[in-house]
Backbone as CSV, one residue per row, in Angstrom:
resi,resn,N_x,N_y,N_z,CA_x,CA_y,CA_z,C_x,C_y,C_z
1,UNK,-1.932,13.391,-8.380,-1.005,12.274,-8.457,0.244,12.718,-9.195
2,UNK,1.370,12.333,-8.675,2.625,12.737,-9.283,3.085,11.704,-10.310
3,UNK,3.752,12.175,-11.342,4.286,11.270,-12.355,5.803,11.201,-12.281
4,UNK,6.383,11.814,-11.256,7.825,11.808,-11.081,8.290,10.400,-10.725
5,UNK,9.333,9.914,-11.395,9.867,8.591,-11.089,10.563,8.635,-9.740
6,UNK,10.119,7.773,-8.844,10.740,7.698,-7.526,11.800,6.616,-7.540
7,UNK,12.846,6.811,-6.762,13.933,5.853,-6.673,14.201,5.551,-5.210
8,UNK,15.010,4.539,-4.955,15.418,4.228,-3.602,14.844,2.913,-3.103
9,UNK,15.092,2.614,-1.832,14.691,1.318,-1.288,13.184,1.096,-1.286
10,UNK,12.408,2.145,-1.179,10.955,1.986,-1.189,10.493,1.423,-2.529
11,UNK,10.972,2.009,-3.615,10.581,1.532,-4.950,11.189,0.164,-5.258
12,UNK,12.420,-0.076,-4.833,13.033,-1.371,-5.124,12.300,-2.497,-4.401
13,UNK,11.616,-2.204,-3.305,10.818,-3.217,-2.610,9.688,-3.727,-3.510
14,UNK,9.192,-2.896,-4.409,8.130,-3.293,-5.327,8.673,-4.016,-6.560
15,UNK,9.944,-3.845,-6.826,10.544,-4.412,-8.029,11.368,-5.657,-7.747
16,UNK,11.374,-6.131,-6.518,12.207,-7.259,-6.127,11.591,-8.591,-6.557
17,UNK,12.385,-9.630,-6.565,11.937,-10.983,-6.884,10.896,-11.422,-5.849
18,UNK,9.791,-12.019,-6.297,8.726,-12.420,-5.370,8.815,-13.891,-4.963
19,UNK,9.914,-14.557,-5.284,10.073,-15.955,-4.896,9.936,-16.092,-3.384
20,UNK,9.028,-16.957,-2.954,8.816,-17.193,-1.528,7.920,-16.187,-0.839
21,UNK,7.483,-15.155,-1.565,6.629,-14.130,-0.961,5.201,-14.663,-0.855
22,UNK,4.596,-14.499,0.307,3.224,-14.921,0.548,2.276,-13.733,0.477
23,UNK,2.728,-12.592,1.040,1.862,-11.409,1.095,2.716,-10.155,1.114
24,UNK,2.214,-9.106,0.454,2.816,-7.775,0.509,1.734,-6.785,0.912
25,UNK,2.112,-5.788,1.722,1.172,-4.741,2.124,1.822,-3.379,1.979
26,UNK,1.009,-2.424,1.582,1.410,-1.026,1.557,0.427,-0.286,2.453
27,UNK,0.950,0.420,3.454,0.112,1.193,4.366,0.422,2.667,4.159
28,UNK,-0.622,3.454,3.932,-0.495,4.894,3.723,-1.408,5.606,4.707
29,UNK,-0.878,6.622,5.388,-1.683,7.463,6.272,-1.940,8.764,5.535
30,UNK,-3.219,9.140,5.406,-3.586,10.305,4.602,-4.678,11.090,5.320
31,UNK,-4.597,12.425,5.220,-5.692,13.274,5.681,-6.541,13.604,4.472
32,UNK,-7.837,13.266,4.564,-8.762,13.533,3.472,-10.104,13.936,4.066
33,UNK,-10.621,15.054,3.599,-11.922,15.562,4.049,-11.999,15.671,5.575
34,UNK,-10.901,16.154,6.177,-10.885,16.377,7.616,-10.753,15.117,8.455
35,UNK,-10.395,13.996,7.834,-10.273,12.728,8.548,-8.908,12.107,8.285
36,UNK,-8.223,11.692,9.359,-6.995,10.920,9.206,-7.409,9.491,8.895
37,UNK,-6.870,8.958,7.777,-7.243,7.627,7.316,-6.011,6.749,7.187
38,UNK,-6.199,5.466,7.439,-5.166,4.469,7.183,-5.640,3.672,5.974
39,UNK,-4.883,3.744,4.887,-5.229,3.057,3.645,-4.298,1.854,3.491
40,UNK,-4.861,0.665,3.412,-4.076,-0.563,3.349,-4.364,-1.267,2.031
41,UNK,-3.312,-1.519,1.258,-3.417,-2.271,0.015,-2.598,-3.539,0.192
42,UNK,-3.214,-4.686,-0.083,-2.581,-5.984,0.182,-2.605,-6.842,-1.074
43,UNK,-1.515,-7.553,-1.297,-1.437,-8.543,-2.377,-1.099,-9.893,-1.747
44,UNK,-2.001,-10.866,-1.913,-1.804,-12.235,-1.444,-1.420,-13.091,-2.655
45,UNK,-0.289,-13.795,-2.558,0.179,-14.647,-3.653,-0.261,-16.087,-3.421
46,UNK,-0.500,-16.836,-4.531,-0.756,-18.263,-4.381,0.565,-18.961,-4.072
47,UNK,0.517,-20.279,-3.848,1.693,-21.002,-3.346,2.905,-20.951,-4.268
48,UNK,2.713,-20.846,-5.584,3.877,-20.806,-6.479,4.156,-19.408,-7.038
49,UNK,3.407,-18.402,-6.572,3.653,-17.021,-6.992,3.186,-16.689,-8.391
50,UNK,2.457,-17.623,-9.034,2.040,-17.384,-10.413,0.766,-16.549,-10.512
51,UNK,0.075,-16.355,-9.389,-1.156,-15.569,-9.393,-1.292,-14.888,-8.040
52,UNK,-2.150,-13.889,-7.968,-2.322,-13.131,-6.737,-3.713,-12.550,-6.680
53,UNK,-4.064,-12.080,-5.485,-5.352,-11.436,-5.247,-5.081,-10.139,-4.490
54,UNK,-5.534,-9.020,-5.037,-5.320,-7.711,-4.417,-6.572,-7.265,-3.683
55,UNK,-6.373,-6.650,-2.531,-7.466,-6.040,-1.784,-7.006,-4.681,-1.272
56,UNK,-7.981,-3.831,-0.980,-7.657,-2.550,-0.348,-8.771,-2.206,0.624
57,UNK,-8.388,-1.492,1.669,-9.380,-1.055,2.640,-8.915,0.263,3.249
58,UNK,-9.863,0.992,3.804,-9.579,2.278,4.439,-10.155,2.252,5.836
59,UNK,-9.334,2.620,6.823,-9.776,2.714,8.210,-9.749,4.180,8.630
60,UNK,-10.879,4.774,8.927,-10.862,6.142,9.467,-10.293,6.096,10.878
61,UNK,-9.358,7.007,11.184,-8.681,6.981,12.484,-9.121,8.102,13.410
62,UNK,-9.156,9.334,12.895,-9.511,10.464,13.760,-9.854,11.675,12.911
63,UNK,-10.726,12.521,13.446,-10.999,13.792,12.801,-9.796,14.700,13.002
64,UNK,-9.506,15.491,11.980,-8.378,16.404,12.012,-8.920,17.811,11.816
65,UNK,-8.448,18.750,12.639,-8.897,20.135,12.528,-8.479,20.701,11.182
66,UNK,-9.403,21.374,10.533,-9.108,22.025,9.248,-8.246,23.251,9.494
67,UNK,-7.285,23.486,8.596,-6.427,24.685,8.714,-6.970,25.808,7.879
């Protein structure tokens, strides 16, 4: 895991005002143990944005040849 501070529109999307936001998702595609995986992290906000519920899931997509 990197500790380098990232900048730009990707990071500002996480730091923006959540007024009116119902749900946020981050999708990451990663090769791990010879498998292409889709990793989905979701945050569902309650109606006034004062609380949320986080979930994550991993979908295996395809085997990838080892190099």
